[in-house]
C-alpha positions as CSV (number, residue, x, y, z in Angstrom):
1,M,21.4,-13.6,5.0
2,I,20.3,-15.6,8.1
3,E,21.4,-12.8,10.4
4,S,19.3,-10.3,8.2
5,L,16.2,-12.4,8.4
6,H,16.4,-12.8,12.1
7,R,16.7,-9.1,12.4
8,L,13.5,-8.7,10.3
9,E,11.7,-11.6,12.4
10,S,12.5,-9.4,15.5
11,I,10.9,-6.5,13.8
12,L,7.8,-8.5,12.6
13,G,7.3,-10.1,16.0
14,Y,7.0,-13.4,14.4
15,S,9.7,-16.3,14.3
16,F,9.4,-18.4,11.3
17,Q,9.7,-22.2,11.4
18,K,11.0,-22.2,7.9
19,S,13.3,-19.2,7.2
20,E,13.1,-19.8,3.3
21,I,9.5,-18.7,3.2
22,L,10.5,-15.2,4.6
23,E,13.5,-15.1,2.2
24,R,11.3,-15.6,-0.6
25,A,8.9,-12.9,0.6
26,V,11.7,-10.3,0.4
27,T,13.0,-11.5,-2.8
28,H,12.1,-9.3,-5.8
29,S,11.7,-10.7,-9.2
30,S,14.4,-8.6,-10.4
31,A,16.9,-10.4,-8.3
32,A,15.4,-13.8,-9.3
33,N,15.7,-12.8,-13.1
34,E,19.4,-12.0,-12.6
35,K,20.0,-15.4,-11.1
36,R,17.7,-16.9,-13.7
37,A,15.8,-18.6,-10.9
38,S,12.1,-19.7,-11.4
39,S,9.1,-17.6,-10.4
40,S,9.0,-19.7,-7.3
41,N,12.2,-18.1,-5.8
42,D,10.5,-14.4,-6.0
43,N,7.8,-12.9,-4.0
44,E,5.2,-12.1,-6.9
45,Q,2.8,-15.0,-6.4
46,M,3.2,-14.3,-2.5
47,E,2.0,-10.8,-3.2
48,F,-1.1,-12.3,-4.8
49,L,-1.9,-14.5,-1.7
50,G,-1.2,-11.7,0.6
51,D,-3.4,-9.3,-1.2
52,S,-6.4,-11.5,-0.7
53,L,-5.4,-12.4,3.0
54,V,-5.1,-8.5,3.9
55,G,-8.5,-7.9,2.2
56,F,-10.2,-10.8,4.1
57,F,-8.9,-9.9,7.4
58,I,-9.6,-6.3,7.2
59,S,-13.0,-6.8,5.7
60,D,-13.8,-9.4,8.5
61,F,-12.8,-7.3,11.1
62,L,-14.6,-4.2,9.9
63,F,-17.9,-6.5,9.6
64,R,-17.7,-7.6,13.0
65,E,-16.6,-4.5,15.0
66,H,-18.4,-1.8,13.0
67,T,-21.9,-2.9,12.4
68,G,-23.3,0.6,12.5
69,L,-21.6,1.3,9.1
70,S,-23.3,1.1,5.9
71,E,-22.0,-1.5,3.1
72,G,-20.8,2.0,1.2
73,E,-19.0,3.2,4.2
74,L,-17.3,-0.2,4.9
75,S,-16.0,-0.3,1.5
76,K,-14.4,3.0,1.6
77,V,-12.9,2.4,4.8
78,R,-11.5,-0.9,3.6
79,A,-10.3,0.6,0.2
80,H,-8.3,3.2,2.3
81,L,-6.9,0.7,4.7
82,V,-5.8,-1.8,2.0
83,S,-4.7,0.8,-0.6
84,A,-1.0,0.7,-1.9
85,A,-0.2,3.8,-0.1
86,N,-1.2,2.7,3.2
87,L,0.4,-0.9,2.8
88,S,3.5,1.0,1.7
89,K,3.4,3.2,4.7
90,L,3.1,-0.1,6.9
91,G,6.0,-1.7,5.1
92,D,8.2,1.4,5.6
93,Q,7.3,1.2,9.3
94,L,8.5,-2.3,9.3
95,K,11.8,-1.2,7.5
96,L,11.1,-3.8,4.7
97,G,13.0,-1.6,2.3
98,E,16.3,-2.5,4.1
99,F,15.5,-6.2,3.9
100,L,14.4,-6.5,0.2
101,V,16.7,-8.7,-2.2
102,L,16.9,-6.5,-5.5
103,G,18.5,-7.0,-8.7
104,K,21.1,-4.4,-9.6
105,G,18.9,-2.3,-11.9
106,E,16.2,-2.0,-9.3
107,E,18.7,-1.1,-6.6
108,K,20.1,1.8,-8.7
109,T,16.8,3.3,-9.5
110,G,15.9,3.5,-5.6
111,G,13.7,0.3,-5.4
112,R,14.0,0.0,-1.6
113,R,12.1,3.3,-1.4
114,K,9.5,2.7,-4.1
115,Q,5.8,2.6,-2.7
116,A,4.9,-0.2,-4.9
117,L,7.7,-2.5,-3.8
118,L,7.0,-1.9,-0.1
119,A,3.4,-2.4,-0.5
120,D,4.2,-5.6,-2.5
121,A,6.7,-6.8,0.2
122,F,4.1,-6.1,2.8
123,E,1.8,-8.3,1.2
124,A,4.3,-11.0,0.6
125,V,5.3,-11.0,4.2
126,V,1.6,-11.5,5.4
127,A,1.5,-14.5,3.0
128,A,4.7,-15.8,4.4
129,I,3.4,-15.8,8.0
130,Y,0.2,-17.5,6.8
131,L,2.2,-20.2,5.0
132,D,4.5,-20.7,8.0
133,G,2.0,-20.4,10.9
134,G,-1.6,-20.6,9.6
135,L,-4.4,-18.2,9.4
136,E,-4.5,-17.4,13.1
137,S,-0.9,-16.2,13.0
138,A,-1.5,-14.0,10.1
139,R,-4.7,-12.5,11.5
140,E,-2.7,-11.7,14.7
141,F,0.0,-10.1,12.9
142,L,-2.3,-8.0,10.8
143,L,-4.5,-6.7,13.5
144,R,-1.4,-5.7,15.6
145,I,0.1,-3.8,12.6
146,F,-3.1,-2.2,11.5
147,K,-4.1,-1.4,15.0
148,P,-3.3,2.5,15.0
149,D,-5.3,2.7,11.5
150,L,-8.2,0.8,13.1
151,D,-8.2,2.9,16.3
152,V,-8.8,6.0,13.9
153,V,-11.6,4.1,12.4
154,A,-13.0,3.3,15.7
155,S,-12.9,7.1,16.7
156,G,-14.6,8.2,13.6
157,G,-11.5,10.0,12.3
158,L,-12.0,8.7,8.8
159,Q,-14.3,10.7,6.5
160,F,-16.6,8.7,4.1
161,K,-16.9,11.1,1.4
162,D,-14.5,10.0,-1.4
163,F,-11.2,11.7,-1.7
164,K,-11.9,13.2,-5.2
165,S,-15.1,14.8,-4.2
166,Q,-13.3,16.2,-1.1
167,L,-10.5,17.7,-3.3
168,Q,-12.9,19.3,-5.8
169,E,-14.8,21.0,-2.8
170,R,-11.3,22.0,-1.4
171,L,-10.2,23.5,-4.8
172,Q,-13.4,25.5,-5.4
173,A,-13.0,27.0,-1.8
174,L,-9.3,27.9,-2.8
175,R,-10.5,29.2,-6.2
176,C,-8.3,26.9,-8.1
177,P,-9.1,25.1,-11.3
178,P,-10.3,21.2,-11.3
179,A,-7.8,18.7,-10.8
180,E,-6.5,16.7,-13.7
181,Y,-5.7,12.9,-13.4
182,C,-3.5,11.1,-15.9
183,L,-2.5,7.5,-15.9
184,V,1.4,7.4,-16.4
185,K,2.2,3.7,-16.0
186,E,1.1,0.2,-15.2
187,T,3.4,-2.2,-13.5
188,G,3.1,-5.7,-12.3
189,P,1.8,-9.1,-13.7
190,D,-1.8,-9.0,-15.1
191,H,-3.1,-10.8,-12.1
192,C,-1.6,-8.2,-9.6
193,K,-1.3,-4.8,-11.7
194,I,-0.4,-1.5,-9.9
195,F,-1.7,1.7,-11.6
196,S,0.1,5.0,-11.2
197,V,-1.9,8.3,-11.8
198,E,-0.5,11.6,-11.6
199,L,-2.5,14.5,-10.4
200,K,-2.0,18.0,-11.8
201,I,-3.7,21.4,-10.8
202,N,-3.3,24.3,-13.3
203,G,-0.9,22.0,-15.1
204,Q,1.5,21.6,-12.2
205,R,2.2,18.0,-11.0
206,M,0.9,17.7,-7.4
207,T,0.9,14.1,-6.4
208,E,1.2,10.5,-7.8
209,G,-1.3,8.1,-6.4
210,H,-1.0,4.1,-6.7
211,G,-3.6,1.4,-6.8
212,D,-4.9,-1.9,-8.0
213,S,-7.2,-0.1,-10.2
214,K,-7.2,3.4,-12.1
215,K,-10.0,4.4,-10.0
216,R,-8.3,3.6,-6.6
217,A,-4.9,5.3,-7.7
218,E,-7.0,8.5,-8.6
219,Q,-8.3,8.4,-5.1
220,E,-5.0,8.0,-3.6
221,A,-3.6,10.9,-5.8
222,A,-6.6,12.9,-4.5
223,R,-6.0,11.8,-0.8
224,L,-2.4,12.9,-1.0
225,A,-3.2,16.1,-2.5
226,L,-5.5,17.0,0.3
227,D,-2.7,16.6,2.8
228,V,-0.8,19.1,0.5
229,L,-3.3,21.9,0.1
230,P,-4.5,24.3,2.8
231,A,-8.1,24.1,4.2
232,T,-9.1,27.6,3.5
233,T,-6.3,30.1,2.6
234,P,-6.4,30.9,-1.1
235,Y,-3.7,29.0,-2.6
236,A,-1.6,30.2,-5.6
237,I,-0.5,27.5,-7.8
238,D,2.3,28.5,-10.2
239,A,1.4,27.3,-13.9
240,S,4.9,27.9,-15.1
């Protein structure tokens, strides 16, 4: 375990004074439950703290660096940056799935690749860095990891119209029926629930979005669908 944590530290670009904090950050509740350990040995509470830290630092950065954006625009940019899908993407880039300590059941169901677990682990790692090194260490880590996304914001590469509206316009242009959104599951503790929403077009499942609210999960499902659908060419969707 020590060697594994050292490899993760190298990827994160941060050396922990207390390695047990990082170990807890990558320990899923399924593993703690199998060992009958208390909740203080898994990363659920750290996810809660990390979620607040990510939201605060991203909000602070956007407020200071993008004074020309309206409150609504800032909210939409922040929602995209801190979405479960984006955090899981960052977690995947950091190879967090390789270092997760999972229970046997979660391991068998592909937990290392699950979007929700990667997003949770990313938040827990942010909390771990804060607990070990303080606010400045957490801020430096986040701004470094988020830099490619923040560069896109600075270049004006993000559109501020919500993704559901964009998708509806795209579908109309493609002569497709409106998208259908269906809540398929809720996971996590009450203070940190993750909602999963399935998006269908003409009865065919297209994407699944995740978020800390049903609305954000729907937006994420729409964003993913925009990546799948062409921009102008009529798109035939098989309803069978």
